[in-house]
C-alpha positions, 0 to 999 in steps of 0.5 A: 499500500502506498499512501500519499498526499499531493497538491499539484502532482509531484508526490502522486507521480512518485507514488504511481511510479513506485506502484507500477514497480511494486504492484501495490495499490495507491491510496490518496490521503486527501480522499481518505480525509474527505470520506473519513476513512482511516482504517487499513488492513495490510496483506501478508508481506505487504509493503507500506509507503508514505509519499508526500511534499515538504512544507517549510522543512517539515510535514504539511498539516494534512499528513500530520492529521492523517497519520494521527487519525489512521489505524493499520491492521498488520499481518506479520512483519511489513517493510515501511518507507517514506518518500519526500518530495522537496524543491530545496531541502527536506529538513526534518520532515521524514524524522518527524513522520517517523516519530508520528508513525512510531506511535501508530505502531509502525517503524520506518525501514527506509527514508528517501527523498527527490528534488522536483519543482517547488509549487510555493509560488509565494516565493518561487517562480514556476513560469518557466516551463522549460526549466520545470521540465528539466528539473522533473526530468532530472528527477526521473532517475532518482524516482526510478531508483527509489522504486527499485530500492523499494521493490527490493525492500532496501533499508536505510537512510537515503536522503541527501537533501536534509540540509540544516535540519536543526532549524526545522522547528523554527521554519515550521513555526512560520508554516503554522502561523502562515496557514491562514486563508485570509490572503486568498483572493479570487478575481473577476476572471473566475468562471465559477467552475468549482474546480478549486472546491473539488481539489481542496484537500481540507474542504476549506472552499465552498462555492457561494453565489457562483464564486469560491469562498474560504470557509475555514480560517486555516488550511494546509497551504498546498496551493492546489486551488490556485494552481488548478484554476483554469483561468488563474483567477486565484491568488494568495498575496502579491506574488503568486499571479506573477510567479505563475501556475504549476501542475506536474505534466503527466504526459512527460 
């Protein structure tokens, strides 16, 4: 079983590549949270993997919430692993996940990481498609190697992108403070399609009078709503519209 969270497709792609290699099913954390489905049963010898993006050198709130709520019925021993997708560094994300999982009775056997395009357009620009494609193309070999190691149940720490992980707690405080939804705005370009509502993993958006409204004070800040908008009508602060939109290109 491969359990993933993905706002714009990077982690989903990694989960799909591993699934193709191992033949094990893929489960979306977002879908499970929406349906309140947290109970899982593993087959004998089945691997259990967690694939997720890194936010502020730590775990997205949605990953934390999911792991704290889940219950996994095991059948014998199982190979457990995590894969972090990041733009720059993972910080303590995998260590934080390992601690949460240990409280659910799961010990990680391996930790992996891969650099892909960073969708955090409050800071980074994703307007250069050629640059984005090159970065993801460079990640292909790493992803295939991770899938190979997972298939062969390779143990150990395989994360070269941890960087100055000791500052992760400070960075993650900034994340928690910045999760407010008040900066989200929608322009007159909005066509009322509701795609943002469909793609919000935390049910934070509701359609009111044909326009999206952020009905919760906080969200995971995955920016899925912003990046999926077909007319680029959603912004979060002054830079996101200028910095462009990004979704992983499955045709590549």
